[in-house]
C-alpha positions in Angstrom: 120.3 119.6 120.7 119.0 116.3 120.8 117.7 113.8 118.0 114.6 112.0 118.5 115.4 111.3 122.4 119.3 109.9 121.3 121.7 112.2 122.8 124.4 111.5 119.8 123.0 113.8 116.3 125.5 114.2 113.6 124.6 117.2 111.3 125.8 117.3 107.8 124.3 120.8 106.0 120.6 121.2 107.1 120.3 117.3 107.4 119.9 115.1 110.5 121.3 111.4 110.4 121.0 108.8 112.8 124.5 107.4 112.9 124.7 103.6 114.0 127.5 100.9 114.3 127.5 97.2 115.6 131.1 96.7 117.3 133.5 94.0 115.4 136.4 93.1 118.4 139.8 92.8 118.2 141.9 92.1 121.1 142.8 95.4 121.6 139.0 95.8 122.1 136.5 97.6 120.3 139.0 99.4 117.7 136.8 99.8 115.0 133.7 101.1 117.0 135.9 103.3 118.4 137.4 104.5 114.9 134.0 105.1 113.9 133.1 108.0 116.5 136.0 109.9 114.3 132.7 109.2 112.3 130.1 110.1 114.4 128.7 106.9 114.7 127.2 105.3 117.8 128.0 101.6 119.1 124.5 100.1 119.4 126.4 97.4 121.9 128.9 100.1 123.5 125.8 102.5 124.7 126.6 102.6 128.6 129.5 104.2 128.0 128.7 107.8 129.2 131.1 109.8 126.7 133.2 109.0 123.2 136.5 107.6 123.0 137.9 110.8 121.8 135.4 113.8 120.4 134.7 113.7 116.6 135.6 116.0 114.4 134.7 119.3 114.3 134.1 119.5 110.5 131.4 116.7 110.8 128.8 119.3 113.3 128.6 115.7 115.6 127.1 116.7 119.4 128.2 113.8 121.2 126.1 113.2 124.8 124.7 110.3 126.5 122.9 107.2 125.4 120.2 105.6 127.6 119.3 102.3 127.6 115.8 102.8 128.5 115.4 105.9 125.6 117.3 103.7 123.0 114.8 101.1 121.9 112.3 104.6 121.3 114.6 106.7 120.2 116.0 104.5 117.3 112.6 103.6 116.1 112.1 107.1 115.5 115.4 108.1 113.7 114.3 105.8 110.8 111.4 108.2 110.7 112.9 111.7 111.3 116.1 111.2 110.1 117.5 112.3 106.5 119.6 109.7 105.8 121.0 106.2 107.8 124.3 105.0 107.8 124.8 101.4 109.3 128.6 100.8 110.3 130.2 98.4 110.1 127.6 96.2 109.0 128.6 92.5 109.7 127.5 89.3 107.9 124.7 89.0 111.2 123.2 92.1 110.9 123.0 92.1 106.9 121.4 88.5 107.0 119.0 89.7 110.1 118.4 93.1 108.2 118.0 91.7 105.2 115.3 89.0 106.5 113.3 91.8 107.4 114.2 91.0 111.6 113.1 93.8 114.2 114.0 92.0 117.5 116.8 94.3 117.9 117.9 98.0 117.6 119.3 97.9 114.7 116.5 95.7 112.9 113.6 98.0 114.5 115.4 100.9 113.3 115.7 99.7 109.6 112.3 97.6 109.5 110.9 101.1 109.9 113.1 102.6 107.5 111.8 105.2 105.2 113.0 103.7 101.6 112.5 107.1 100.1 115.6 108.6 102.3 119.3 107.1 101.4 120.4 104.3 103.7 124.3 104.2 103.3 126.0 100.5 104.8 129.3 99.8 105.2 130.0 95.5 105.3 133.2 94.3 107.3 133.4 91.0 107.9 135.4 87.7 107.6 136.2 87.0 103.6 134.1 83.5 104.1 131.5 85.5 105.5 131.3 87.9 102.8 131.3 85.2 100.1 128.9 83.2 101.9 126.0 82.6 99.9 123.5 83.8 102.5 125.7 87.3 102.6 125.5 87.7 99.2 121.6 87.0 98.8 121.0 89.6 101.4 123.0 92.0 99.8 121.5 91.7 96.3 117.7 92.0 98.6 119.0 95.2 100.4 120.4 97.2 97.3 116.8 95.8 95.4 115.1 98.0 98.1 117.6 100.9 97.3 120.7 100.6 100.1 123.7 102.1 98.9 126.6 99.8 99.5 130.4 100.7 100.4 132.4 98.5 98.4 134.6 96.5 101.1 138.7 96.5 101.5 140.7 93.1 100.1 143.2 92.8 103.0 144.3 91.5 106.1 141.1 91.6 108.2 140.1 92.2 111.9 139.9 87.8 112.5 143.7 88.0 111.1 142.7 86.4 107.7 143.5 87.8 104.8 140.8 88.6 101.7 137.4 90.4 100.6 135.7 92.4 103.6 137.8 94.7 105.4 135.9 98.0 106.4 135.8 101.0 103.8 138.5 103.8 104.7 137.0 106.7 106.9 137.6 109.1 104.3 135.5 106.9 102.0 133.0 106.7 104.3 132.4 110.2 104.8 132.5 110.9 101.5 129.0 108.2 100.6 127.7 110.1 103.5 128.2 113.5 101.6 127.3 111.9 98.1 123.5 110.5 99.8 123.2 113.7 100.4 123.6 115.5 97.0 119.7 117.1 96.0 120.0 118.3 92.3 119.2 121.9 91.6 116.1 120.6 89.2 114.6 117.2 90.0 113.9 115.3 87.1 111.7 112.9 85.7 113.3 110.2 83.2 111.9 107.3 81.5 115.0 104.9 80.4 115.1 102.5 78.2 117.6 99.4 78.6 118.4 95.8 76.9 117.9 94.5 73.8 114.7 92.7 72.3 113.5 89.4 71.4 112.3 88.6 68.7 110.9 85.2 68.7 111.5 82.4 65.7 109.9 79.2 67.7 109.3 78.5 70.3 112.7 78.2 72.0 114.4 79.9 69.3 115.0 84.3 69.2 116.7 86.8 67.0 118.9 88.7 69.3 121.8 91.4 69.6 124.4 91.6 72.6 123.0 94.7 74.9 123.7 93.5 78.3 121.7 96.6 79.5 124.7 97.5 81.9 124.5 101.1 80.6 120.9 101.9 80.9 120.6 100.0 84.3 124.1 102.3 85.9 122.4 105.7 83.9 119.1 104.5 85.7 121.2 103.7 89.1 123.2 107.4 89.1 119.9 109.4 88.2 118.3 107.6 91.1 120.9 108.0 93.4 121.2 111.9 92.5 117.5 112.3 93.6 115.6 112.2 90.1 112.8 110.4 89.6 113.1 107.3 87.2 111.3 104.8 85.6 113.7 101.8 84.3 112.0 100.3 81.2 114.6 97.5 80.6 114.9 94.0 78.9 113.7 91.0 80.9 117.0 89.6 80.2 118.8 92.7 80.8 120.8 93.8 83.8 118.7 95.3 86.8 119.0 98.9 88.2 119.5 99.2 92.3 117.9 102.0 93.7 114.8 103.8 94.6 113.4 103.6 90.8 110.3 101.8 89.2 110.7 99.4 86.8 108.8 97.7 83.9 110.2 95.1 81.3 109.6 93.9 77.8 110.3 91.0 75.6 109.9 91.7 71.8 109.4 95.0 70.2 106.1 95.2 70.2 106.0 94.7 73.9 108.6 97.7 74.2 106.3 99.7 71.9 103.4 99.3 73.9 105.5 100.0 77.1 106.7 103.3 76.0 103.2 104.3 74.5 101.8 103.4 78.1 104.1 105.3 80.1 104.6 108.5 77.8 100.9 108.6 77.9 99.9 108.0 81.5 102.9 110.0 83.1 105.0 113.3 82.0 108.6 112.9 82.3 111.0 116.1 81.6 113.3 113.5 79.7 113.8 110.2 77.9 117.0 108.4 77.9 117.1 105.9 74.9 119.4 103.1 75.6 117.9 99.9 74.6 119.3 97.9 71.8 116.1 97.8 69.4 116.2 94.8 66.8 115.8 96.3 63.3 113.8 93.1 61.6 111.0 90.8 63.4 110.2 87.6 62.3 107.2 87.5 59.9 106.7 84.4 58.8 109.0 81.2 59.3 109.2 78.3 56.2 110.3 74.9 56.9 110.4 72.6 53.7 107.9 74.6 51.6 105.2 75.1 54.8 104.8 78.4 56.7 104.6 78.2 60.1 103.7 81.6 62.5 106.9 82.7 64.3 106.5 81.6 68.0 105.0 78.2 66.8 106.3 74.9 68.6 110.0 73.7 68.6 110.9 73.7 64.6 112.7 70.3 63.9 116.4 70.7 64.1 117.1 68.4 60.8 115.6 70.7 58.4 117.1 74.2 57.6 114.2 77.1 57.7 113.4 80.3 55.7 113.2 83.2 57.6 111.4 85.6 56.4 111.7 89.4 58.0 109.9 92.4 58.0 111.3 95.4 59.3 110.5 97.5 62.6 109.7 101.1 62.5 111.7 103.6 64.1 110.7 104.2 68.1 113.0 107.4 68.2 110.5 108.7 65.3 107.8 108.1 68.2 108.6 109.5 71.1 108.5 113.3 71.1 105.0 112.9 69.7 103.8 110.4 71.7 105.0 112.3 75.6 103.1 114.2 77.4 105.4 116.6 77.9 105.5 119.4 75.4 109.1 120.1 75.9 110.5 116.8 76.8 114.3 115.8 76.1 115.2 112.8 74.4 118.8 111.3 74.4 119.3 108.5 71.5 121.9 106.0 71.0 123.8 105.3 68.0 126.3 102.1 68.2 128.6 101.6 65.3 131.4 99.4 64.7 134.8 99.8 63.8 133.6 103.0 61.8 135.9 105.7 60.5 135.4 109.2 61.8 133.3 110.4 59.0 130.8 107.4 59.3 130.5 108.3 62.9 129.5 111.6 62.3 127.3 110.7 59.7 125.1 108.1 62.1 125.1 110.8 64.5 123.6 113.5 62.4 121.0 111.2 61.3 119.9 111.1 64.7 120.1 114.9 65.6 118.0 115.7 61.9 114.3 116.3 62.0 113.9 117.4 65.5 114.6 113.5 66.7 116.8 113.5 69.4 118.7 116.3 71.7 121.6 114.2 72.2 123.1 111.6 71.2 124.9 109.1 72.6 127.8 107.8 70.3 129.8 104.9 70.9 131.8 102.4 68.8 132.0 98.3 69.6 135.6 98.3 68.8 136.5 100.7 71.4 134.9 98.3 74.2 137.2 97.4 76.6 135.5 93.5 78.0 134.3 94.0 81.4 135.6 97.8 81.6 135.3 101.2 80.1 133.0 101.3 77.2 133.7 104.9 76.0 131.0 106.9 74.4 130.6 110.9 73.2 127.4 113.3 73.3 126.3 115.0 70.7 123.6 117.9 70.3 121.8 119.1 67.6 123.0 122.6 68.6 126.5 122.3 68.9 128.1 118.7 67.4 130.4 117.0 69.5 129.8 118.2 73.3 131.5 116.0 75.1 134.2 113.0 75.5 133.1 110.1 78.3 135.8 107.3 79.4 133.3 105.4 80.6 129.9 104.6 81.8 129.4 106.1 85.2 131.4 109.8 83.4 128.3 109.1 80.9 125.9 109.4 83.4 127.5 112.1 85.0 127.4 114.0 81.8 123.9 113.1 81.0 122.6 114.4 84.3 124.4 118.0 84.0 123.3 118.2 80.7 119.4 117.4 81.3 119.6 119.3 84.7 121.2 122.5 83.6 119.7 122.3 79.6 121.2 125.8 78.5 124.9 125.1 79.8 126.8 122.9 77.4 130.3 121.7 77.2 131.5 122.3 73.8 134.4 120.5 71.8 136.0 120.3 69.0 134.6 117.9 66.2 135.5 114.2 66.7 138.3 113.0 64.6 138.4 109.5 65.9 135.5 106.9 66.5 134.6 107.2 70.3 138.0 106.0 72.7 140.1 105.3 69.9 142.4 108.9 70.3 142.6 111.9 71.6 140.8 115.0 70.9 141.0 118.8 72.3 139.9 119.0 75.8 136.1 120.6 76.1 135.3 124.2 76.9 132.6 125.5 79.1 130.4 128.0 78.0 126.6 128.9 79.0 124.0 130.6 76.7 
């Protein structure tokens, strides 16, 4: 079968793909490009070849045939519109930087300039280690990720040019897995509002009350849901980690900002779930007293030679307002509870406090003392109906578990009650039951 005029088409299930490659030359010739044929990829600089150097595996359903130069430009531009996804492999530094700049004067650029960003773009970089580290390449990767491109991680070792370092093309199995993951469609598409990051409460014009939240957990959850095909709105702190992928973003700074933004989104749009991962400050500055004089918070910078007295006011709990403000009568609420070196009983009591009075359907509990710097942050998911639901070793596992529980709320994983705070010990294996 022909696809958009190009007689080399990849089929995966019911999906069609424009499969592209740019050559990376070695002394032995187009070694990488030939390997890419095993994945069903076309070398754009090698299109005068009538047949691939060896046939692709039947498992990919690739149908190779001749590709003609007089058809290529129009066909590839159409492929960007008609295909279900696009794979750019290998993506050299030159190609990445050109695509990020929006240049469309070659075949790859024309295809990606016409790309429909509601469809997956999978990019597998391959280049010299110094090129991979170059600020231009780093900025281009950041730009493309911001548009929604999905990048495979580069390998470390000996590269095609003979240097050693990061820049090797991902292994064929990894590329195939990434393509398969790009085609995943959820059993039920959710509309999800996710909050992340910490609030800042001004003391004066340059000082604030803050917390240690980076927004990494919320951003990773947002990325996972967006990759899985759900409609995502990420409401994050301005200083928090941003999320990559096909999602919408809004930002906040103070508690009042977050409160107003939540009200606006929940009143204007209908969400199936709200994942409230933001670290909301319990207190805001009511007034600042300096040497007997009271000044409002956020005033110009206070003198540093006199210690101010801060008068705080307690912020209301936003979690208590989410369900009543939501347009969706059956919205599911996911709350987060952070403790620090809590006993098992204290952790259980804190979680049950959030699950009571219909405030949340699920609660994610983690303990700061179980956090591994720069690595895993284990968590436990609790539900109102069954108690402890699932233990998650890290953020990716947490994101996947939340998606599963929200997409199929009638299916739960029931575990024995926690005997230790999150990540600090062992627990019995969960078992799956269907209500």
